[in-house]
N, C-alpha and C positions, 0 to 999 in steps of 0.2 A: 504494500500500500504506500509506503514511504517513497518507493521508486516511482510510482505512478504520479504522486504529487510533485516529485522532482521534475519529471518529464513534462507535466502539464504547466509548470511554471517556467522552466528554462527553454523549452522548445519554441514557444511564441517569441520569447526574448531573442533567441538565436536567429530566428527567421527575420525578425525586425532589423537586427543589426546587419544581417547578411544583405538585406534589401537596400541598405544605405550605402554599401560598398566601402572601399577603403578611402582614407583621406587622400586627396589628389586625383582620385578616379572620377570625380564628379564631371558631368558634361559642362560645357561652357555655360557660364552664368546667363548669357544672353546670346542668341544666335548672331553670328557675325554676318554683317551685310556689307556688300560692296556697292557704294553709291554709283550712280550711272557713269559719271566721268572717270572715276577710279576703275570701274570694271572695263570701260572702254580702253583705258591705258593698259590694264592687265592683259586683255584679250589681244591688243595690237602689238604690245612690246615684250610681254613676259611669258604668256601662256604657251608659246611654241616650245619653250625649253622646260617650263615648270608645270607640266600637266601629266596626266596618266599616259597620254599618247606620245610623249616626248621620247626622243631616241636616247638621250643621255641619262643614264641611271644616276650619275652624280648630281646632275641638276634636279632631277625628280626627287631624289632623297633629301636634298637640302631644302627644297620648298616645292610643295604640290598645292597649287591654289585650290584644287577641288577638295582636299582633305583639311585645309585650315579651318573651315567652319565646324568640322566634326570633332576637333581636338578639345581636350578639357580646357578649362579657363587658364590653368597654369601653363599648359603647353602653348595655348594661343598667345598668352602674354609674352612668353619667351620667344616665340617665333616672330611676333610683331616687333619686339625689341630688336631682333636680328635684322628685320627688314629696314627699320629706321637707321640702324648702323650702316648697312650696305648703301642705303640711299645717301646718307651723309658723306660717306667715303667715295661715292660715285663709282662703285665697283660693278654695278650692273647696268646694262649688259656689259660683259667683258670686252676689253679693247680689241682683242683678236676677233671676236664675233662681229664687232662693229666695222671692222675692215671689210668683211664680206657683206654685211647688212647695215649700212650707215643709217638707213631710215628707221632703224629700231632704237636709235639713241633717244633717251628721255630728254625732253625739253626742260628748261628751268621750271616752267609752270607745272608740268607733269610731275617732276620730282617733288616740288613743294606740295602739290595736292596729295600725292601718295604718302609723303612723310606725315603731313597733317592728319590724314585719315588713319594711318598706322599708329600714330601716337595716341589719338583719341580712342581707337579700338583697344589698344593695349591697356589704357587706363580703365576702360570699361570692363575688360576681362579680368583685371587685377582686383576689382572690388569684391 
């Protein structure tokens, strides 16, 4: 009888805790959205290398725009921080790539817009 009481008490508690998951495993606090102009820049200048269909596994593994909205809030925050850093340093697209595809270079306005969006989205994901 004591065993039955034990299980009746702890089984629901265990199921409740299991449904909550582990800390850090929570989905993103709010779904990440790409504003129209940001999405246009991503599609035109970034998506070719940073998408599931991209040829370069290295580029896909560093950033896949399709997976970013599905990440946990902590993962999103970290990835968005990385995006801001790359934008500030002017590392994307790479110079070697721009030799072949100069039209893919981000304008100052596109860089500023992407950076502003990523910073705002990172703050939101960090809350």
